[in-house]
N, CA, C and O atoms as a printed pandas DataFrame, in Angstrom:
     atom_number atom_name residue_name chain_id  residue_number  x_coord  y_coord  z_coord
0              1         N          MET        A               1  -29.187   -8.283  -24.446
1              2        CA          MET        A               1  -27.772   -8.330  -24.187
2              3         C          MET        A               1  -27.096   -7.155  -24.895
3              4         O          MET        A               1  -27.379   -6.851  -26.054
4              5         N          LEU        A               2  -26.204   -6.518  -24.166
5              6        CA          LEU        A               2  -25.427   -5.418  -24.730
6              7         C          LEU        A               2  -23.975   -5.831  -24.865
7              8         O          LEU        A               2  -23.451   -6.585  -24.045
8              9         N          ALA        A               3  -23.342   -5.339  -25.890
9             10        CA          ALA        A               3  -21.920   -5.601  -26.061
10            11         C          ALA        A               3  -21.138   -4.922  -24.942
11            12         O          ALA        A               3  -21.507   -3.840  -24.486
12            13         N          THR        A               4  -20.076   -5.550  -24.509
13            14        CA          THR        A               4  -19.229   -4.974  -23.459
14            15         C          THR        A               4  -18.760   -3.579  -23.833
15            16         O          THR        A               4  -18.717   -2.691  -22.982
16            17         N          SER        A               5  -18.411   -3.378  -25.082
17            18        CA          SER        A               5  -17.941   -2.058  -25.513
18            19         C          SER        A               5  -19.028   -1.001  -25.363
19            20         O          SER        A               5  -18.727    0.151  -25.053
20            21         N          THR        A               6  -20.279   -1.374  -25.578
21            22        CA          THR        A               6  -21.395   -0.434  -25.405
22            23         C          THR        A               6  -21.547   -0.064  -23.942
23            24         O          THR        A               6  -21.707    1.108  -23.605
24            25         N          ILE        A               7  -21.497   -1.057  -23.081
25            26        CA          ILE        A               7  -21.609   -0.807  -21.637
26            27         C          ILE        A               7  -20.475    0.101  -21.183
27            28         O          ILE        A               7  -20.703    1.055  -20.439
28            29         N          GLN        A               8  -19.263   -0.187  -21.623
29            30        CA          GLN        A               8  -18.113    0.619  -21.215
30            31         C          GLN        A               8  -18.241    2.060  -21.712
31            32         O          GLN        A               8  -17.906    2.995  -20.984
32            33         N          ARG        A               9  -18.714    2.245  -22.927
33            34        CA          ARG        A               9  -18.870    3.583  -23.488
34            35         C          ARG        A               9  -19.904    4.386  -22.691
35            36         O          ARG        A               9  -19.663    5.546  -22.356
36            37         N          VAL        A              10  -21.039    3.779  -22.392
37            38        CA          VAL        A              10  -22.094    4.458  -21.635
38            39         C          VAL        A              10  -21.625    4.730  -20.209
39            40         O          VAL        A              10  -21.872    5.808  -19.668
40            41         N          TRP        A              11  -20.945    3.754  -19.597
41            42        CA          TRP        A              11  -20.429    3.924  -18.237
42            43         C          TRP        A              11  -19.447    5.082  -18.178
43            44         O          TRP        A              11  -19.508    5.903  -17.262
44            45         N          ASP        A              12  -18.541    5.155  -19.151
45            46        CA          ASP        A              12  -17.565    6.238  -19.192
46            47         C          ASP        A              12  -18.258    7.582  -19.328
47            48         O          ASP        A              12  -17.885    8.539  -18.651
48            49         N          LYS        A              13  -19.248    7.668  -20.181
49            50        CA          LYS        A              13  -19.993    8.922  -20.373
50            51         C          LYS        A              13  -20.705    9.336  -19.080
51            52         O          LYS        A              13  -20.711   10.514  -18.723
52            53         N          ALA        A              14  -21.298    8.378  -18.391
53            54        CA          ALA        A              14  -21.997    8.671  -17.129
54            55         C          ALA        A              14  -21.010    9.145  -16.061
55            56         O          ALA        A              14  -21.292   10.100  -15.337
56            57         N          ARG        A              15  -19.863    8.485  -15.962
57            58        CA          ARG        A              15  -18.842    8.888  -14.983
58            59         C          ARG        A              15  -18.348   10.299  -15.262
59            60         O          ARG        A              15  -18.196   11.107  -14.345
60            61         N          ARG        A              16  -18.099   10.591  -16.542
61            62        CA          ARG        A              16  -17.590   11.908  -16.924
62            63         C          ARG        A              16  -18.606   12.997  -16.564
63            64         O          ARG        A              16  -18.224   14.088  -16.141
64            65         N          ALA        A              17  -19.899   12.699  -16.732
65            66        CA          ALA        A              17  -20.958   13.669  -16.448
66            67         C          ALA        A              17  -21.180   13.863  -14.948
67            68         O          ALA        A              17  -21.524   14.959  -14.507
68            69         N          ALA        A              18  -20.985   12.799  -14.166
69            70        CA          ALA        A              18  -21.347   12.846  -12.753
70            71         C          ALA        A              18  -20.198   13.170  -11.805
71            72         O          ALA        A              18  -20.433   13.626  -10.686
72            73         N          LEU        A              19  -18.970   12.943  -12.233
73            74        CA          LEU        A              19  -17.826   13.064  -11.326
74            75         C          LEU        A              19  -16.976   14.279  -11.645
75            76         O          LEU        A              19  -16.954   14.777  -12.771
76            77         N          SER        A              20  -16.276   14.740  -10.614
77            78        CA          SER        A              20  -15.288   15.801  -10.834
78            79         C          SER        A              20  -14.135   15.210  -11.650
79            80         O          SER        A              20  -14.006   13.989  -11.734
80            81         N          PRO        A              21  -13.298   16.058  -12.249
81            82        CA          PRO        A              21  -12.151   15.524  -12.994
82            83         C          PRO        A              21  -11.236   14.644  -12.137
83            84         O          PRO        A              21  -10.703   13.651  -12.630
84            85         N          GLU        A              22  -11.047   14.999  -10.854
85            86        CA          GLU        A              22  -10.209   14.195   -9.965
86            87         C          GLU        A              22  -10.851   12.834   -9.707
87            88         O          GLU        A              22  -10.177   11.805   -9.750
88            89         N          GLU        A              23  -12.152   12.835   -9.439
89            90        CA          GLU        A              23  -12.858   11.572   -9.200
90            91         C          GLU        A              23  -12.856   10.709  -10.460
91            92         O          GLU        A              23  -12.643    9.498  -10.401
92            93         N          TYR        A              24  -13.097   11.351  -11.591
93            94        CA          TYR        A              24  -13.118   10.620  -12.865
94            95         C          TYR        A              24  -11.774    9.943  -13.133
95            96         O          TYR        A              24  -11.729    8.841  -13.680
96            97         N          GLY        A              25  -10.696   10.595  -12.754
97            98        CA          GLY        A              25   -9.362   10.047  -12.987
98            99         C          GLY        A              25   -8.925    9.001  -11.994
99           100         O          GLY        A              25   -7.887    8.369  -12.188
100          101         N          SER        A              26   -9.693    8.796  -10.925
101          102        CA          SER        A              26   -9.304    7.827   -9.904
102          103         C          SER        A              26   -9.704    6.412  -10.321
103          104         O          SER        A              26  -10.633    6.233  -11.108
104          105         N          PRO        A              27   -8.998    5.401   -9.788
105          106        CA          PRO        A              27   -9.265    4.021  -10.198
106          107         C          PRO        A              27  -10.661    3.480   -9.881
107          108         O          PRO        A              27  -11.242    2.804  -10.730
108          109         N          PRO        A              28  -11.235    3.750   -8.683
109          110        CA          PRO        A              28  -12.532    3.130   -8.411
110          111         C          PRO        A              28  -13.583    3.524   -9.452
111          112         O          PRO        A              28  -13.722    4.693   -9.814
112          113         N          ALA        A              29  -14.296    2.540   -9.907
113          114        CA          ALA        A              29  -15.424    2.697  -10.819
114          115         C          ALA        A              29  -15.022    2.998  -12.259
115          116         O          ALA        A              29  -15.851    3.463  -13.041
116          117         N          LYS        A              30  -13.766    2.741  -12.623
117          118        CA          LYS        A              30  -13.414    2.886  -14.042
118          119         C          LYS        A              30  -14.227    1.889  -14.864
119          120         O          LYS        A              30  -14.616    2.163  -15.999
120          121         N          ARG        A              31  -14.472    0.734  -14.267
121          122        CA          ARG        A              31  -15.355   -0.262  -14.889
122          123         C          ARG        A              31  -16.508   -0.494  -13.930
123          124         O          ARG        A              31  -16.362   -0.305  -12.723
124          125         N          VAL        A              32  -17.646   -0.901  -14.455
125          126        CA          VAL        A              32  -18.807   -1.172  -13.593
126          127         C          VAL        A              32  -18.420   -2.183  -12.517
127          128         O          VAL        A              32  -18.820   -2.038  -11.362
128          129         N          TYR        A              33  -17.650   -3.198  -12.881
129          130        CA          TYR        A              33  -17.260   -4.242  -11.935
130          131         C          TYR        A              33  -16.447   -3.675  -10.773
131          132         O          TYR        A              33  -16.463   -4.238   -9.678
132          133         N          ASP        A              34  -15.739   -2.571  -10.996
133          134        CA          ASP        A              34  -14.935   -1.964   -9.929
134          135         C          ASP        A              34  -15.796   -1.560   -8.738
135          136         O          ASP        A              34  -15.321   -1.571   -7.602
136          137         N          LEU        A              35  -17.048   -1.205   -8.983
137          138        CA          LEU        A              35  -17.946   -0.843   -7.870
138          139         C          LEU        A              35  -18.130   -2.027   -6.931
139          140         O          LEU        A              35  -18.148   -1.860   -5.711
140          141         N          ARG        A              36  -18.266   -3.211   -7.492
141          142        CA          ARG        A              36  -18.403   -4.416   -6.668
142          143         C          ARG        A              36  -17.144   -4.633   -5.841
143          144         O          ARG        A              36  -17.219   -4.936   -4.650
144          145         N          HIS        A              37  -16.000   -4.478   -6.470
145          146        CA          HIS        A              37  -14.726   -4.663   -5.782
146          147         C          HIS        A              37  -14.588   -3.676   -4.617
147          148         O          HIS        A              37  -14.206   -4.065   -3.513
148          149         N          VAL        A              38  -14.896   -2.423   -4.859
149          150        CA          VAL        A              38  -14.815   -1.405   -3.802
150          151         C          VAL        A              38  -15.795   -1.731   -2.677
151          152         O          VAL        A              38  -15.461   -1.620   -1.498
152          153         N          CYS        A              39  -16.994   -2.131   -3.052
153          154        CA          CYS        A              39  -18.015   -2.446   -2.047
154          155         C          CYS        A              39  -17.585   -3.620   -1.160
155          156         O          CYS        A              39  -17.626   -3.519    0.066
156          157         N          LEU        A              40  -17.177   -4.721   -1.773
157          158        CA          LEU        A              40  -16.807   -5.898   -0.984
158          159         C          LEU        A              40  -15.554   -5.639   -0.153
159          160         O          LEU        A              40  -15.467   -6.088    0.990
160          161         N          SER        A              41  -14.598   -4.931   -0.707
161          162        CA          SER        A              41  -13.386   -4.581    0.047
162          163         C          SER        A              41  -13.737   -3.715    1.251
163          164         O          SER        A              41  -13.202   -3.909    2.342
164          165         N          THR        A              42  -14.635   -2.764    1.045
165          166        CA          THR        A              42  -15.060   -1.876    2.138
166          167         C          THR        A              42  -15.755   -2.668    3.231
167          168         O          THR        A              42  -15.480   -2.462    4.413
168          169         N          TRP        A              43  -16.647   -3.566    2.856
169          170        CA          TRP        A              43  -17.341   -4.381    3.856
170          171         C          TRP        A              43  -16.351   -5.213    4.659
171          172         O          TRP        A              43  -16.442   -5.270    5.886
172          173         N          LEU        A              44  -15.410   -5.857    3.983
173          174        CA          LEU        A              44  -14.432   -6.683    4.692
174          175         C          LEU        A              44  -13.569   -5.842    5.626
175          176         O          LEU        A              44  -13.307   -6.249    6.758
176          177         N          ASN        A              45  -13.125   -4.678    5.166
177          178        CA          ASN        A              45  -12.302   -3.807    6.002
178          179         C          ASN        A              45  -13.092   -3.175    7.137
179          180         O          ASN        A              45  -12.508   -2.721    8.121
180          181         N          ALA        A              46  -14.416   -3.141    7.009
181          182        CA          ALA        A              46  -15.262   -2.625    8.088
182          183         C          ALA        A              46  -15.481   -3.671    9.170
183          184         O          ALA        A              46  -16.089   -3.393   10.203
184          185         N          GLY        A              47  -14.976   -4.887    8.921
185          186        CA          GLY        A              47  -15.097   -5.939    9.931
186          187         C          GLY        A              47  -16.299   -6.851    9.747
187          188         O          GLY        A              47  -16.571   -7.691   10.605
188          189         N          ILE        A              48  -17.022   -6.702    8.643
189          190        CA          ILE        A              48  -18.134   -7.618    8.372
190          191         C          ILE        A              48  -17.525   -9.003    8.130
191          192         O          ILE        A              48  -16.513   -9.124    7.440
192          193         N          SER        A              49  -18.130  -10.026    8.687
193          194        CA          SER        A              49  -17.549  -11.368    8.583
194          195         C          SER        A              49  -17.488  -11.804    7.123
195          196         O          SER        A              49  -18.409  -11.539    6.351
196          197         N          PRO        A              50  -16.398  -12.473    6.750
197          198        CA          PRO        A              50  -16.296  -12.976    5.373
198          199         C          PRO        A              50  -17.463  -13.865    4.977
199          200         O          PRO        A              50  -17.874  -13.870    3.817
200          201         N          LYS        A              51  -17.997  -14.614    5.929
201          202        CA          LYS        A              51  -19.153  -15.470    5.632
202          203         C          LYS        A              51  -20.339  -14.627    5.193
203          204         O          LYS        A              51  -21.026  -14.971    4.230
204          205         N          GLN        A              52  -20.584  -13.521    5.897
205          206        CA          GLN        A              52  -21.707  -12.651    5.552
206          207         C          GLN        A              52  -21.471  -11.942    4.222
207          208         O          GLN        A              52  -22.375  -11.862    3.390
208          209         N          VAL        A              53  -20.262  -11.428    4.021
209          210        CA          VAL        A              53  -19.937  -10.733    2.767
210          211         C          VAL        A              53  -20.070  -11.695    1.592
211          212         O          VAL        A              53  -20.613  -11.332    0.549
212          213         N          ALA        A              54  -19.578  -12.919    1.757
213          214        CA          ALA        A              54  -19.682  -13.915    0.683
214          215         C          ALA        A              54  -21.143  -14.196    0.348
215          216         O          ALA        A              54  -21.510  -14.308   -0.822
216          217         N          GLU        A              55  -21.964  -14.307    1.375
217          218        CA          GLU        A              55  -23.389  -14.560    1.151
218          219         C          GLU        A              55  -24.025  -13.404    0.382
219          220         O          GLU        A              55  -24.738  -13.624   -0.598
220          221         N          TRP        A              56  -23.769  -12.176    0.824
221          222        CA          TRP        A              56  -24.326  -11.008    0.138
222          223         C          TRP        A              56  -23.829  -10.907   -1.306
223          224         O          TRP        A              56  -24.564  -10.481   -2.197
224          225         N          ALA        A              57  -22.574  -11.303   -1.522
225          226        CA          ALA        A              57  -21.964  -11.182   -2.846
226          227         C          ALA        A              57  -22.304  -12.353   -3.765
227          228         O          ALA        A              57  -22.080  -12.288   -4.974
228          229         N          GLY        A              58  -22.846  -13.422   -3.185
229          230        CA          GLY        A              58  -23.146  -14.595   -3.990
230          231         C          GLY        A              58  -21.914  -15.417   -4.315
231          232         O          GLY        A              58  -21.844  -16.066   -5.358
232          233         N          ASN        A              59  -20.942  -15.384   -3.411
233          234        CA          ASN        A              59  -19.703  -16.145   -3.572
234          235         C          ASN        A              59  -19.559  -17.117   -2.416
235          236         O          ASN        A              59  -20.265  -17.014   -1.413
236          237         N          SER        A              60  -18.645  -18.055   -2.565
237          238        CA          SER        A              60  -18.248  -18.873   -1.429
238          239         C          SER        A              60  -17.216  -18.064   -0.639
239          240         O          SER        A              60  -16.604  -17.140   -1.174
240          241         N          VAL        A              61  -17.029  -18.410    0.615
241          242        CA          VAL        A              61  -16.008  -17.744    1.426
242          243         C          VAL        A              61  -14.632  -17.973    0.797
243          244         O          VAL        A              61  -13.793  -17.072    0.791
244          245         N          GLU        A              62  -14.404  -19.162    0.274
245          246        CA          GLU        A              62  -13.119  -19.479   -0.348
246          247         C          GLU        A              62  -12.827  -18.536   -1.522
247          248         O          GLU        A              62  -11.732  -17.981   -1.615
248          249         N          VAL        A              63  -13.791  -18.361   -2.404
249          250        CA          VAL        A              63  -13.601  -17.474   -3.559
250          251         C          VAL        A              63  -13.432  -16.032   -3.095
251          252         O          VAL        A              63  -12.575  -15.307   -3.600
252          253         N          LEU        A              64  -14.244  -15.624   -2.143
253          254        CA          LEU        A              64  -14.168  -14.255   -1.630
254          255         C          LEU        A              64  -12.773  -13.961   -1.077
255          256         O          LEU        A              64  -12.165  -12.951   -1.431
256          257         N          LEU        A              65  -12.268  -14.838   -0.211
257          258        CA          LEU        A              65  -10.959  -14.583    0.401
258          259         C          LEU        A              65   -9.814  -14.715   -0.590
259          260         O          LEU        A              65   -8.821  -13.993   -0.490
260          261         N          ARG        A              66   -9.941  -15.627   -1.542
261          262        CA          ARG        A              66   -8.895  -15.746   -2.562
262          263         C          ARG        A              66   -8.799  -14.452   -3.372
263          264         O          ARG        A              66   -7.709  -14.042   -3.771
264          265         N          THR        A              67   -9.937  -13.819   -3.607
265          266        CA          THR        A              67   -9.972  -12.600   -4.408
266          267         C          THR        A              67   -9.668  -11.357   -3.585
267          268         O          THR        A              67   -8.975  -10.461   -4.066
268          269         N          TYR        A              68  -10.171  -11.280   -2.354
269          270        CA          TYR        A              68  -10.143  -10.026   -1.598
270          271         C          TYR        A              68   -9.218  -10.004   -0.386
271          272         O          TYR        A              68   -9.083   -8.958    0.249
272          273         N          ALA        A              69   -8.583  -11.111   -0.044
273          274        CA          ALA        A              69   -7.713  -11.122    1.144
274          275         C          ALA        A              69   -6.617  -10.060    1.049
275          276         O          ALA        A              69   -6.241   -9.469    2.061
276          277         N          LYS        A              70   -6.108   -9.817   -0.145
277          278        CA          LYS        A              70   -5.041   -8.813   -0.318
278          279         C          LYS        A              70   -5.549   -7.395   -0.059
279          280         O          LYS        A              70   -4.749   -6.474    0.100
280          281         N          CYS        A              71   -6.864   -7.211   -0.016
281          282        CA          CYS        A              71   -7.441   -5.884    0.214
282          283         C          CYS        A              71   -7.620   -5.574    1.693
283          284         O          CYS        A              71   -7.911   -4.435    2.060
284          285         N          LEU        A              72   -7.449   -6.579    2.542
285          286        CA          LEU        A              72   -7.626   -6.380    3.976
286          287         C          LEU        A              72   -6.387   -5.708    4.552
287          288         O          LEU        A              72   -5.292   -6.270    4.520
288          289         N          VAL        A              73   -6.569   -4.514    5.073
289          290        CA          VAL        A              73   -5.443   -3.752    5.610
290          291         C          VAL        A              73   -5.827   -3.081    6.923
291          292         O          VAL        A              73   -6.992   -2.769    7.168
292          293         N          GLY        A              74   -4.827   -2.873    7.749
293          294        CA          GLY        A              74   -5.000   -2.073    8.962
294          295         C          GLY        A              74   -5.905   -2.659   10.016
295          296         O          GLY        A              74   -6.519   -1.909   10.775
296          297         N          GLN        A              75   -6.012   -3.958   10.090
297          298        CA          GLN        A              75   -6.917   -4.551   11.077
298          299         C          GLN        A              75   -6.188   -5.181   12.253
299          300         O          GLN        A              75   -6.820   -5.793   13.113
300          301         N          ASP        A              76   -4.878   -5.042   12.302
301          302        CA          ASP        A              76   -4.101   -5.677   13.362
302          303         C          ASP        A              76   -4.528   -5.216   14.746
303          304         O          ASP        A              76   -4.777   -6.039   15.627
304          305         N          GLU        A              77   -4.615   -3.903   14.943
305          306        CA          GLU        A              77   -4.958   -3.385   16.271
306          307         C          GLU        A              77   -6.365   -3.803   16.687
307          308         O          GLU        A              77   -6.583   -4.203   17.830
308          309         N          VAL        A              78   -7.314   -3.711   15.764
309          310        CA          VAL        A              78   -8.691   -4.104   16.067
310          311         C          VAL        A              78   -8.750   -5.582   16.416
311          312         O          VAL        A              78   -9.433   -5.972   17.362
312          313         N          SER        A              79   -8.044   -6.396   15.664
313          314        CA          SER        A              79   -8.037   -7.842   15.920
314          315         C          SER        A              79   -7.435   -8.161   17.287
315          316         O          SER        A              79   -7.974   -8.982   18.029
316          317         N          MET        A              80   -6.335   -7.522   17.612
317          318        CA          MET        A              80   -5.694   -7.762   18.928
318          319         C          MET        A              80   -6.616   -7.316   20.067
319          320         O          MET        A              80   -6.698   -7.982   21.099
320          321         N          ARG        A              81   -7.306   -6.191   19.878
321          322        CA          ARG        A              81   -8.241   -5.726   20.912
322          323         C          ARG        A              81   -9.378   -6.729   21.089
323          324         O          ARG        A              81   -9.784   -7.017   22.215
324          325         N          ARG        A              82   -9.888   -7.257   19.988
325          326        CA          ARG        A              82  -10.981   -8.238   20.092
326          327         C          ARG        A              82  -10.524   -9.497   20.808
327          328         O          ARG        A              82  -11.280  -10.073   21.590
328          329         N          ILE        A              83   -9.301   -9.931   20.551
329          330        CA          ILE        A              83   -8.759  -11.102   21.249
330          331         C          ILE        A              83   -8.657  -10.822   22.735
331          332         O          ILE        A              83   -9.060  -11.649   23.552
332          333         N          SER        A              84   -8.120   -9.661   23.093
333          334        CA          SER        A              84   -7.987   -9.286   24.508
334          335         C          SER        A              84   -9.340   -9.227   25.192
335          336         O          SER        A              84   -9.490   -9.692   26.322
336          337         N          GLU        A              85  -10.333   -8.654   24.509
337          338        CA          GLU        A              85  -11.679   -8.565   25.084
338          339         C          GLU        A              85  -12.279   -9.962   25.269
339          340         O          GLU        A              85  -12.938  -10.232   26.273
340          341         N          ALA        A              86  -12.045  -10.845   24.294
341          342        CA          ALA        A              86  -12.601  -12.191   24.396
342          343         C          ALA        A              86  -11.978  -12.974   25.547
343          344         O          ALA        A              86  -12.635  -13.806   26.172
344          345         N          LEU        A              87  -10.702  -12.698   25.819
345          346        CA          LEU        A              87  -10.010  -13.384   26.899
346          347         C          LEU        A              87  -10.259  -12.754   28.266
347          348         O          LEU        A              87   -9.902  -13.318   29.301
348          349         N          GLY        A              88  -10.876  -11.583   28.249
349          350        CA          GLY        A              88  -11.228  -10.917   29.492
350          351         C          GLY        A              88  -10.042  -10.249   30.106
351          352         O          GLY        A              88  -10.159   -9.636   31.167
């Protein structure tokens, strides 16, 4: 087991070494956990079903949507097109 402060220190050093100054200053991946957030948000916004994302993430659909529903953006047009296609 490592102390959280140790993990954060090593993570920060790795980010500083691997990323440009602009990337380093951006919010994604400031913490290791942020990578999970970016990944799950990306999957949901790509249209992967919440059931599948929850399974991959090891969460229930309820927990997943409670946490990530606010991250779903710009899907209105795609959703309306899918409804139209389903109705023929």
